[in-house]
Structure formats: structure tokens, C-alpha cells
LOMAR-423469 format. One record per residue (C-alpha): residue number from 1; x, y, z. Coordinates in steps of 0.05 Angstrom, whole numbers, plus 5000, padded with zeros to 4 digits. Layout:
# residues N
 pos east north   up
 NUM    X     Y    Z
...
# end
This chain:
# residues 71
 pos east north   up
   1 5448  8474 8558
   2 5451  8488 8479
   3 5499  8445 8437
   4 5541  8505 8415
   5 5552  8518 8495
   6 5568  8445 8501
   7 5618  8435 8448
   8 5653  8498 8471
   9 5647  8466 8547
  10 5684  8396 8520
  11 5738  8437 8474
  12 5751  8477 8536
  13 5762  8405 8575
  14 5802  8377 8521
  15 5848  8442 8514
  16 5854  8436 8591
  17 5874  8369 8594
  18 5924  8374 8532
  19 5949  8437 8576
  20 5958  8390 8638
  21 5988  8332 8596
  22 6020  8362 8535
  23 6050  8293 8510
  24 5982  8261 8515
  25 5949  8229 8450
  26 5885  8194 8444
  27 5827  8170 8402
  28 5760  8203 8408
  29 5737  8144 8447
  30 5789  8147 8500
  31 5777  8225 8505
  32 5707  8213 8511
  33 5707  8155 8566
  34 5774  8173 8604
  35 5794  8251 8602
  36 5721  8273 8604
  37 5693  8227 8658
  38 5691  8277 8713
  39 5661  8327 8676
  40 5594  8364 8700
  41 5558  8364 8632
  42 5535  8303 8598
  43 5567  8281 8534
  44 5574  8231 8487
  45 5624  8207 8432
  46 5585  8243 8367
  47 5593  8309 8413
  48 5668  8296 8431
  49 5677  8291 8351
  50 5652  8354 8338
  51 5689  8393 8393
  52 5758  8348 8370
  53 5740  8368 8292
  54 5730  8450 8311
  55 5787  8446 8349
  56 5831  8413 8289
  57 5800  8460 8243
  58 5819  8520 8286
  59 5899  8495 8293
  60 5894  8490 8362
  61 5901  8409 8357
  62 5929  8359 8313
  63 5908  8295 8287
  64 5955  8238 8266
  65 5949  8188 8217
  66 5922  8138 8257
  67 5865  8188 8283
  68 5895  8206 8353
  69 5887  8270 8376
  70 5956  8315 8400
  71 5973  8382 8412
# end
């Protein structure tokens, strides 16, 4: 899988989690190790961080002052 595809898959999974849990808020580590544990693709914290950065840049999610991500 190409990195662009992987980041898209990670982004989709994160947005899907937020759709199902709209009041959720978590750090990149929690998202990587808890939210994405059952995904079919291998990933690491750096890849999840890149996906989160893209979601923030596109205004799809927000980042709090304590570095937690939320809708």
C-alpha cells in the first residue's frame, strides 16, 4: 500500500471513529494504540500523526491546547 493510500485509510478510520463517538477526544498515541487497533492495515504513530495533521489542515477535526484531537 502506498503511503498516500495508507494515510487516507487512517484518516477515514479516524473520521469513522469520530462519527460513532462525536464527543471523543484523544491524543495521537491513544488514537494509534486504541482506536485503530482492529484496522486491517499496519500503521505507526508517525503515520497516524500525518493523517491527523491533514485532517486538522482540512478543518475536519480540531486540536486542543493539550494536543488532544476532537471534532
